[in-house]
C-alpha positions in Angstrom: 114.0 88.9 80.1 113.6 86.2 84.0 110.5 85.6 85.1 109.5 83.4 88.3 109.4 79.9 88.7 106.2 80.2 91.2 104.0 82.5 89.7 105.3 83.2 86.1 106.3 87.4 87.1 108.3 89.2 85.9 109.0 91.0 89.1 111.5 88.9 90.2 115.0 90.9 90.7 118.2 90.1 93.2 118.1 91.5 97.1 121.7 91.0 97.4 123.4 92.7 94.4 126.6 91.0 95.3 124.5 87.3 95.3 123.4 87.5 91.3 122.1 83.9 91.9 119.4 84.4 94.1 116.3 86.1 93.4 113.0 87.3 94.8 110.1 87.5 93.7 107.6 90.5 94.5 104.2 88.9 93.9 104.4 85.8 95.3 107.5 85.5 97.8 109.4 83.3 96.3 113.3 83.3 96.4 116.0 80.5 95.3 117.9 80.3 92.1 115.8 79.0 89.7 114.5 80.7 87.4 112.5 81.4 84.2 113.7 82.6 80.9 110.9 81.5 78.6 108.0 84.0 78.3 105.7 81.6 76.7 106.5 78.8 80.1 106.5 81.9 82.3 102.9 82.6 80.4 101.4 78.9 81.4 103.0 78.9 85.1 101.0 82.2 85.4 97.6 81.1 84.1 98.2 78.2 86.7 99.0 80.5 89.5 96.1 82.2 88.7 93.5 79.6 88.5 94.7 77.9 91.6 95.0 80.6 93.9 91.5 81.4 93.0 90.2 77.6 93.3 92.3 77.9 96.8 90.2 81.2 98.2 86.5 79.0 97.8 
C-alpha cells in the first residue's frame, strides 16, 4: 500500500497514468515522486500532521 509522505493518507494516486512516478494526495494536496510504503511510518506521520494541523488553527 502507498501512503502520502506529508500527511500519511492512503488517498494517494497517480494523476497521470503514463507517469507512475508522480503521486498526488487527495487529502493534503502533496504532489511528488516520494511516497511511503510502510504503514507504521505512515501512522506516525498522520498523527504528527493532525497534531500540527489543529495546533496551527489556534
